[in-house]
C-alpha positions in Angstrom: -24.1 -27.0 1.0 -21.9 -25.2 -1.4 -24.1 -22.1 -1.6 -24.4 -21.9 2.2 -20.6 -21.9 2.4 -20.4 -19.2 -0.3 -23.0 -17.1 1.5 -21.1 -17.4 4.8 -17.9 -16.3 3.0 -19.7 -13.3 1.4 -21.1 -12.3 4.8 -17.7 -12.7 6.5 -16.0 -10.5 3.8 -18.7 -7.8 4.1 -18.2 -7.7 7.8 -14.4 -7.6 7.6 -14.5 -5.0 4.8 -16.1 -2.5 7.2 -19.7 -4.0 7.3 -21.0 -0.6 6.3 -19.1 1.2 9.1 -16.6 4.0 8.7 -13.8 2.1 10.4 -12.6 -1.5 10.0 -14.3 -3.6 12.7 -11.3 -5.9 13.2 -8.7 -3.2 13.7 -9.1 -3.4 17.4 -8.6 -7.2 17.4 -5.2 -8.4 18.4 -3.3 -9.7 15.4 -2.4 -12.9 17.2 -6.1 -13.5 17.7 -6.8 -13.0 14.0 -4.0 -15.3 13.0 -5.3 -18.0 15.4 -8.8 -17.6 14.0 -7.4 -17.9 10.4 -5.5 -21.1 11.3 -8.6 -22.5 12.9 -10.7 -22.0 9.8 -8.2 -24.2 7.8 -9.4 -22.2 4.7 -6.7 -20.3 2.7 -9.3 -17.8 1.4 -9.8 -16.2 4.9 -6.2 -14.9 5.0 -6.6 -12.3 2.2 -10.1 -11.4 3.4 -8.8 -10.7 6.9 -6.3 -8.2 5.7 -9.1 -5.6 5.4 -9.1 -5.7 9.2 -5.4 -5.1 9.7 -3.6 -1.8 9.7 -1.3 -1.9 6.7 0.7 1.3 6.7 2.8 3.1 9.2 5.1 6.1 8.8 8.7 5.8 9.9 9.3 9.3 11.3 13.1 9.0 11.3 13.4 8.1 7.7 10.2 10.0 6.7 8.9 6.9 4.7 6.0 4.6 4.6 6.5 1.1 5.9 4.3 -2.0 6.3 2.8 -2.0 9.8 4.1 -4.7 12.1 0.6 -6.3 12.2 0.5 -6.6 8.4 3.9 -8.3 8.3 2.9 -10.7 11.2 -0.2 -11.7 9.3 1.8 -12.1 6.0 4.4 -14.3 7.7 1.7 -16.5 9.3 -0.2 -17.0 6.1 0.0 -20.2 4.0 -0.3 -18.2 0.8 1.8 -15.0 0.9 1.0 -14.0 -2.7 -2.8 -13.9 -2.0 -2.2 -11.8 1.1 0.2 -9.4 -0.7 -2.2 -9.0 -3.5 -4.9 -8.1 -0.9 -2.5 -5.5 0.5 -2.0 -4.1 -3.0 -5.7 -3.7 -3.4 -5.6 -1.3 -0.5 -2.7 0.8 -1.8 -5.0 3.8 -2.7 -5.9 5.8 0.4 -9.6 6.7 0.9 -8.6 10.4 0.9 -5.5 12.4 0.0 -4.0 15.7 -1.0 -1.4 16.2 -3.7 -0.3 13.5 -6.1 -2.0 10.1 -5.7 0.9 8.6 -7.7 3.4 9.7 -5.1 1.3 8.2 -2.3 0.9 4.9 -4.2 4.6 4.9 -5.0 5.5 5.3 -1.3 3.2 2.4 -0.3 4.5 0.3 -3.2 8.0 0.9 -1.9 7.0 -0.6 1.5 5.8 -3.7 -0.2 8.8 -3.9 -2.5 11.1 -4.0 0.6 9.7 -7.5 1.1 11.6 -8.7 -2.0 14.6 -8.9 0.5 12.6 -11.0 3.0 14.4 -14.1 4.3 11.6 -16.4 3.3 11.7 -17.2 -0.5 7.9 -17.6 -0.8 7.4 -14.0 0.6 10.2 -12.5 -1.4 9.0 -14.1 -4.7 5.4 -13.0 -4.0 6.7 -9.4 -3.3 8.4 -9.4 -6.7 5.2 -10.4 -8.5 3.1 -7.8 -6.6 5.7 -5.1 -7.0 5.7 -5.5 -10.7 2.0 -5.1 -10.9 2.2 -2.0 -8.6 4.8 -0.4 -10.9 2.3 -0.6 -13.7 -0.4 0.9 -11.5 1.9 3.8 -10.6 2.7 4.5 -14.2 -1.0 4.5 -15.2 -1.7 6.9 -12.3 1.2 9.2 -13.3 -0.1 9.3 -16.9 -3.6 10.1 -15.7 -2.3 12.9 -13.5 -0.2 14.4 -16.4 -3.3 14.2 -18.6 -5.4 15.9 -16.0 -2.8 18.6 -15.5 -2.5 19.2 -19.2 -6.3 19.5 -19.6 -6.5 21.9 -16.7 -3.7 24.1 -18.2 -5.5 24.2 -21.5 -8.8 25.3 -19.9 -7.0 28.3 -18.3 -5.3 29.4 -21.5 
């Protein structure tokens, strides 16, 4: 019975994580429907898995900054384990394509998650602190990598 359940979970995660498609299959599904589905499963592991099907980032044009999308916040607030959900968000901090500095993009997205350290719910604010610390380390490693690559590129042109 255990392996059947594991197999079902792997299939579910494959489907949610694009299922071989170019777009996330669940993006078109209403967030409230996803939340209801997660609650009905009564399985905390579905919450982080379902985040692959939710739009995470939105751009606030007025302030010219990246924010967490309303659907992502709604899913986070409904989740029984905010830390697992935020860690899943953090796994998607790197865009599939970009121009310019990846460190700057990651930093903007990390800033959106770090805003949750001021969330009214302690479980969410504490989880955001933990995830933000990990992302700071990720950003530093990316900056070092970019500096190394820039230095190597300059040496090749000399």
